[in-house]
One Martini backbone bead per residue (centre of mass of N, CA, C, O) as a GRO file, in nm:
protein
  183
    1MET     BB    1   3.569  -3.184   2.668
    2ALA     BB    2   3.568  -2.858   2.600
    3ARG     BB    3   3.457  -2.632   2.389
    4ALA     BB    4   3.550  -2.387   2.193
    5LYS     BB    5   3.478  -2.069   2.141
    6ARG     BB    6   3.339  -1.895   1.884
    7ASN     BB    7   3.383  -1.619   1.710
    8LYS     BB    8   3.197  -1.387   1.583
    9PRO     BB    9   3.164  -1.184   1.350
   10HIS     BB   10   3.179  -0.851   1.301
   11ASN     BB   11   2.891  -0.643   1.264
   12LEU     BB   12   2.860  -0.320   1.134
   13THR     BB   13   2.551  -0.277   1.071
   14LYS     BB   14   2.447  -0.294   1.378
   15VAL     BB   15   2.590  -0.047   1.504
   16HIS     BB   16   2.437   0.178   1.285
   17ASP     BB   17   2.142   0.134   1.369
   18ARG     BB   18   1.870   0.397   1.329
   19LYS     BB   19   1.607   0.252   1.373
   20SER     BB   20   1.274   0.275   1.426
   21ARG     BB   21   1.028   0.062   1.594
   22ASP     BB   22   0.840   0.293   1.698
   23LEU     BB   23   0.499   0.408   1.683
   24PRO     BB   24   0.245   0.579   1.678
   25ARG     BB   25  -0.081   0.503   1.659
   26ASN     BB   26  -0.155   0.734   1.411
   27ALA     BB   27   0.051   0.659   1.207
   28GLU     BB   28   0.167   0.797   0.885
   29VAL     BB   29   0.403   0.636   0.682
   30ALA     BB   30   0.704   0.677   0.472
   31ALA     BB   31   0.950   0.570   0.268
   32ILE     BB   32   1.267   0.739   0.227
   33GLU     BB   33   1.534   0.887   0.042
   34VAL     BB   34   1.831   1.026   0.189
   35ASP     BB   35   2.071   1.206   0.298
   36ASP     BB   36   2.348   1.141   0.489
   37PRO     BB   37   2.456   1.318   0.770
   38LEU     BB   38   2.685   1.074   0.861
   39ALA     BB   39   2.856   1.064   0.621
   40LEU     BB   40   3.168   1.014   0.463
   41GLU     BB   41   3.033   1.017   0.188
   42PRO     BB   42   2.920   1.178  -0.066
   43GLY     BB   43   2.581   1.064  -0.145
   44GLU     BB   44   2.476   0.913   0.073
   45LYS     BB   45   2.212   0.691   0.167
   46ILE     BB   46   1.894   0.680   0.341
   47VAL     BB   47   1.631   0.534   0.518
   48THR     BB   48   1.325   0.700   0.590
   49LEU     BB   49   1.066   0.850   0.777
   50ARG     BB   50   0.752   0.998   0.683
   51SER     BB   51   0.495   1.203   0.736
   52ILE     BB   52   0.140   1.180   0.591
   53ARG     BB   53  -0.107   1.279   0.756
   54ASN     BB   54  -0.068   1.626   0.714
   55ASP     BB   55   0.039   1.565   0.394
   56PRO     BB   56  -0.080   1.569   0.082
   57LEU     BB   57   0.175   1.583  -0.095
   58ALA     BB   58   0.321   1.334   0.024
   59ARG     BB   59   0.096   1.134  -0.034
   60LEU     BB   60   0.095   1.161  -0.343
   61HIS     BB   61   0.396   1.087  -0.379
   62THR     BB   62   0.396   0.808  -0.239
   63HIS     BB   63   0.145   0.703  -0.438
   64ARG     BB   64   0.219   0.801  -0.735
   65GLN     BB   65   0.029   1.067  -0.831
   66ILE     BB   66   0.300   1.223  -0.837
   67ASP     BB   67   0.577   1.378  -0.929
   68GLU     BB   68   0.870   1.534  -0.862
   69ALA     BB   69   0.806   1.811  -0.992
   70GLN     BB   70   0.535   1.855  -0.851
   71TYR     BB   71   0.642   1.836  -0.565
   72GLN     BB   72   0.850   2.071  -0.584
   73GLY     BB   73   0.645   2.288  -0.664
   74GLY     BB   74   0.473   2.267  -0.406
   75ARG     BB   75   0.703   2.330  -0.205
   76ALA     BB   76   0.771   2.610  -0.319
   77PHE     BB   77   0.497   2.733  -0.261
   78GLN     BB   78   0.504   2.689   0.047
   79GLU     BB   79   0.760   2.854   0.097
   80ASP     BB   80   0.655   3.124  -0.013
   81TRP     BB   81   0.418   3.147   0.180
   82GLU     BB   82   0.589   3.156   0.442
   83LYS     BB   83   0.751   3.410   0.366
   84ALA     BB   84   0.496   3.605   0.303
   85GLU     BB   85   0.388   3.563   0.570
   86ARG     BB   86   0.215   3.805   0.809
   87GLY     BB   87   0.143   3.722   1.094
   88PRO     BB   88   0.141   3.649   1.396
   89GLN     BB   89   0.344   3.777   1.660
   90ALA     BB   90   0.560   3.775   1.893
   91VAL     BB   91   0.668   3.903   2.175
   92ASP     BB   92   0.944   4.122   2.233
   93PRO     BB   93   1.120   4.170   2.533
   94SER     BB   94   1.379   4.336   2.418
   95ARG     BB   95   1.196   4.554   2.360
   96GLU     BB   96   1.072   4.859   2.378
   97TYR     BB   97   0.814   5.004   2.550
   98VAL     BB   98   0.549   5.183   2.353
   99ASP     BB   99   0.223   5.220   2.401
  100GLY     BB  100   0.175   4.931   2.243
  101VAL     BB  101   0.346   5.004   1.992
  102ARG     BB  102   0.441   4.849   1.707
  103MET     BB  103   0.691   4.814   1.500
  104ARG     BB  104   0.729   4.769   1.184
  105GLU     BB  105   0.855   4.543   0.984
  106PRO     BB  106   1.036   4.507   0.727
  107VAL     BB  107   1.047   4.413   0.409
  108THR     BB  108   1.197   4.170   0.261
  109GLU     BB  109   1.339   4.047  -0.019
  110GLY     BB  110   1.228   3.757   0.007
  111GLN     BB  111   0.931   3.841   0.039
  112ARG     BB  112   0.901   3.994  -0.225
  113LYS     BB  113   0.970   3.755  -0.415
  114ALA     BB  114   0.751   3.564  -0.313
  115VAL     BB  115   0.511   3.743  -0.394
  116LEU     BB  116   0.574   3.750  -0.697
  117ARG     BB  117   0.552   3.441  -0.741
  118LEU     BB  118   0.260   3.416  -0.636
  119ASN     BB  119   0.131   3.606  -0.842
  120ARG     BB  120   0.211   3.443  -1.091
  121ALA     BB  121   0.073   3.181  -1.009
  122GLU     BB  122  -0.214   3.298  -0.992
  123ARG     BB  123  -0.236   3.389  -1.285
  124GLU     BB  124  -0.178   3.101  -1.417
  125LEU     BB  125  -0.406   2.936  -1.253
  126GLY     BB  126  -0.618   3.100  -1.149
  127ALA     BB  127  -0.875   3.117  -0.936
  128ASP     BB  128  -0.940   2.812  -0.904
  129GLY     BB  129  -0.649   2.701  -0.888
  130ALA     BB  130  -0.553   2.874  -0.647
  131ALA     BB  131  -0.766   2.771  -0.449
  132LEU     BB  132  -0.692   2.471  -0.465
  133VAL     BB  133  -0.394   2.495  -0.381
  134HIS     BB  134  -0.448   2.631  -0.109
  135GLU     BB  135  -0.626   2.407   0.018
  136VAL     BB  136  -0.406   2.183   0.001
  137LEU     BB  137  -0.116   2.319   0.077
  138ILE     BB  138  -0.214   2.507   0.325
  139LEU     BB  139  -0.481   2.363   0.460
  140GLY     BB  140  -0.495   2.036   0.406
  141MET     BB  141  -0.700   1.932   0.207
  142THR     BB  142  -0.921   1.729   0.070
  143MET     BB  143  -1.118   1.647  -0.192
  144GLU     BB  144  -1.373   1.604  -0.023
  145GLN     BB  145  -1.362   1.875   0.133
  146ILE     BB  146  -1.375   2.056  -0.116
  147GLY     BB  147  -1.648   1.959  -0.216
  148GLN     BB  148  -1.810   2.030   0.041
  149ARG     BB  149  -1.739   2.335   0.041
  150ARG     BB  150  -1.884   2.358  -0.264
  151GLY     BB  151  -2.130   2.146  -0.286
  152LEU     BB  152  -1.964   1.878  -0.401
  153ARG     BB  153  -2.066   1.553  -0.455
  154GLY     BB  154  -1.865   1.282  -0.527
  155GLN     BB  155  -1.650   1.104  -0.727
  156ARG     BB  156  -1.632   1.293  -0.973
  157TRP     BB  157  -1.535   1.543  -0.812
  158ILE     BB  158  -1.283   1.419  -0.690
  159ASP     BB  159  -1.150   1.356  -0.963
  160TYR     BB  160  -1.149   1.643  -1.068
  161PHE     BB  161  -0.973   1.773  -0.842
  162ALA     BB  162  -0.729   1.587  -0.885
  163ARG     BB  163  -0.675   1.663  -1.180
  164ARG     BB  164  -0.652   1.972  -1.132
  165LEU     BB  165  -0.413   1.957  -0.936
  166ARG     BB  166  -0.210   1.834  -1.135
  167GLU     BB  167  -0.218   2.072  -1.329
  168CYS     BB  168  -0.119   2.283  -1.121
  169LEU     BB  169   0.150   2.136  -1.056
  170ASP     BB  170   0.261   2.160  -1.338
  171ARG     BB  171   0.266   2.470  -1.340
  172LEU     BB  172   0.453   2.503  -1.091
  173ALA     BB  173   0.694   2.352  -1.215
  174LEU     BB  174   0.733   2.566  -1.437
  175ILE     BB  175   0.763   2.824  -1.266
  176TYR     BB  176   1.010   2.693  -1.077
  177GLY     BB  177   1.191   2.493  -1.274
  178PHE     BB  178   1.121   2.156  -1.269
  179ALA     BB  179   1.015   2.206  -1.565
  180THR     BB  180   0.919   2.160  -1.902
  181GLU     BB  181   0.784   2.222  -2.187
  182ARG     BB  182   0.567   2.077  -2.388
  183ARG     BB  183   0.548   1.963  -2.754
   0.00000   0.00000   0.00000
């Protein structure tokens, strides 16, 4: 006599598993916890992967070399830089062509405020600190590349630039309001 098949209980966790199992060959990723965009309850979190290959700030945060306030201060600086930047723009075919002269777009209020915050940050960081923050956060350079660019080689210089960057990120966290002054 044949045995009756037993139904296994339905496992709901496998139904909504959205994890990617394959990564590109040169991928450098780290697991982070973010708000679930498909959550039914507000505040639910999911674990996702973020690329840290070309993002020095995320790499430092992932390896616990900087704290959350320093990370948020650096991201705010990057966001202000992107708002304030007025680089090459694509040609808009919907505009009327007039002798090849493009009318300048007016500076928005958001861009003006971003420039003011960047100017304040540059004043408080000083010339060397502002240059270091720009090289790491905007140009994406490593400490070794910064040392080579300045003609300073060796582990002591790499350690110095890393320590100086953390000091600058502390100052950015204060400027953008992610930290308070220590007493």
